[in-house]
C-alpha positions, 0 to 999 in steps of 0.5 A: 471446486466452485463457489456460488458468490455474488458480484461483490468486490472480495478480493485485493491483489498485492504486488511485492517486487524485491524492493517495494509493495504496491496494492494492485487491484480489484478482482470481482468474482462473478456467480459460479453459472459462469465460473469466472474472474474479471479484473476490473481495476488495472491497466488490462481491463477487459480479461476474464478468465476462468476460475480455474485458471492461474492468476498468473495469466492475468497480468502479462503481455504487451496487449491482451492475449489468449493462451491455453495451459493443458493440465496434465493431472486432469486433462482439463484446458483452460483459456484466457481470453482477450481482444488480441494474441501477442504473446504467449506461454509455454507450461511445463507439467504440473503434477500434484505432490504429497502436499496436494500442490499445483505448481505452474511453472512457465516459460515467458514466449521470448525466452530462448530455448536453453537447455539450462533454463529448462533444467532449471524449471524442472528443478523448481516443479520439484523443489517448490514443493519441499520449500513450502513445507518447511516455510509452513513448517517454520510459522507452527509456534512462531512469534513474528511480530512484523508478518501478516498473519491472514496465511497460517496452518497449512493443516487447514487447507486441501490443496494448494495453487501456486505459479512461477513465471520465468521471463526476461528483463523487458517483461518484468520491466513491463510487468514493473512499470504498468503495475508499480509505475518504476520503470526498470528491470527487477528481479523478483515481483510477488503477486498474492492471491489468498482471500482469508475472508472466502476460507476456501478449502483451496489456498491459491498462493499467487504468482512469483515471476523471476527475471532470468536475465537479472537473476544471471547477472546477480549470480556472476556478481555474487559467485554462484550459479543461475539456479541457486540465485533463482532459488533465493529469489523463489525464497524471498517472492515465497515468504512475500505471498506468506506475509512478510515484507521487509519494507514495512520497518528494520524489524520486519527486514530483519525477520524476512532476512532470518527466515530467507536464511532458515529456509536456505539452509533447511533446503541446503541450497548455495548462497544468502538470503536476497535481503542479506545479499543486497545489504553486503553488496558493495558499498562503492557504487554511486548513490543515485541523485538527490534531485529529481533528474533520474528515479531509477534504481540499478536492475535487480538490487534488492536495496541499491541504497539505504534511504535516511528515512523508512516513512515520510508521514505527509499533511495534505491541506496547507501541505501536499496540497497548494493554496488551491487545493490542488497537488502540484506535478513536481510532489507528485513526481517527488513521491512517486521517487520516494517510494521507488527507493523503497521509503513509504509516504504515508497520508496523515491528514484531518480529511476523511479517507475518500477525500484523500484518495479522490485527490490523490487520484488527480496524480496518479498516486492513488490505487493499486500503485499509489500511496492511498486506496481502500488497502492502504494505510494512513492516518485520517480525521486528526487521528481519529480513523487510522487504518494498517496493513491491508487498510484494514482499521486499526483505531477509532475514537469518536466525540461524545455525543453531548459536545455534537448536540450542543455544536448542532445547536449553537450552530443553529442559534448563531446560522455558523455553518457546521459538518459532522465527520462520520467515517467515509460521510459528511453530515450537516444541518446546513445547506450553504456555500460554505459546506458545498465548498468542503466538497467543491474545493476540498474534495470531501464527501459532499454533506448529506443535510439532515432534517434536524439535530436528533436525525443527524445524531441518529445517523451515525457515530461522529469523530469530528465537528467543522465549523466554517466562519471567516478566520476574524469570526474563528480566531475571535469568538468561536475558538475561546468559546469552545475551548472554554465550552468543551474543556477535558471533554473535547479539544479544539483544533484549527488546521486552516484560517477559516475552520475549526474543528472539535475532536476527541480530546487528547487525540491527534495526527501524532498519537494516530502515527505513533499507532501505526507505527507500533502497528508496523513494528517501527520506530519513531527514528526511521521517521520523517514528517511534513506539515503546517497546521496546529494538528501536525505539532505532536506529528513533527515533534515525534518524528526523527525529523519533522519539517513545517512548511514556511506558510504554516502556523508559528506554533507549528514552525517553532517545534519543527527541526527545519522549515522549508519552502511553502506549499505553493513552492512544491514544499514536499518535492524540496523536503523530499529532494533535500532530506529523505535520501 
């Protein structure tokens, strides 16, 4: 079936490994006259594929390649076009079962012509429909608290598509490095292709990539056959595609582990689930160093060690950002290492989301394999905007419009620059260097200058206001005035000496963090938080370990469990290496 759709961004791809998850990129769907999908945001930017081609073919190969696949079911041939050919695939038979499931089982070109591998691939073609049916049966009348419910009832779909690729360690390591910035071979990767917004009759589940070499080592260690291990990895990857994610929280791990065991037992397959196998592995392995000398996991391990915290919530201004409003390479490297070890690093900031993403982009921490994007969780605008899994908005709170009106009339009367934050926009009445500095120095969205107070207030909902003045004026005049003028109607927050913020009463980054943890099904015991300003106090108090940097306010340092080095001394990196692992 071909659909006529406008060329607008409608689809993102999620990539899971047995140890982590990262957002992977944007796909634009072009009109049906060309019937193509175009991958725009990846390290393979020029690939164009036909709509009916398996998405698995998008991702692999040291350079772009051309390959064709014959479908014995309807004699169609599809091609992947690119600039040069390096690697191809051998495609095994694809056949529709009663569930109308198209299973593409592919072997990477460099795998040897081993009869055992060919037999395993053929068995997978027969096993996958049964495993998928049992997986869907498990969703009926279930009460999973952590699973993404975007895929639910199988009865609403007419057909299914799933691709599985068997490859070697070099191949999966290259993929893991390109898409997750993790330079090691792993056992299994999963790429979701489901787009719930399209309401398609076809369920495009996505792709599962399995390293035969890593699977063989794990099979020997765990005392079962290569077929057993590949089946275990396939089940793990399939559950990721169906919305399970063991990295979200301990509860999410327990739910996915239980479902792995249920599927394997129902199918009569040998071996424990991948999560259980990893958690019961020998504990006499040498732990990874807690210094930035080596950020690589042992290949094939789901969880080579268990970090002390599942989440790190990190402030930006005055914390992750140094006094020049930059993220140092040392801090960036520490965050990447934490992510590679299975710790989810979440931004909790007073900034707007576009500002955070733009700053993180400068050190390769934004986008599909970073920690912030349109599809990542995060706490922004002092907890007034909170985004959950897949970047979905789970909370928004607006400032009282009367407070906004009073503040702007006051700002005009006293000629004090004032900026309103309205989701991803900044609005102001002032064409002023201090207003410009929010964009040029702090990377906030460039302020739109409005013609009047009424025009500004009618332009969008306002979450917070930001006064800009000298530190003495903020402390001596603005703060006492607005603390009294807005009593009960707004809270006064000071993150930096020369800025004063008005936010809805009772709101804070700590409240936003708590909402996000509830969304994840996680607890404060799993959290380490790093901050510096008064707006970080509740977040540090909430966390199991709250770290205030030495450049922070005295009030913030008073409530912290630990006082770390300053933001100009890479305080975030120091905290991560000292306490996270």
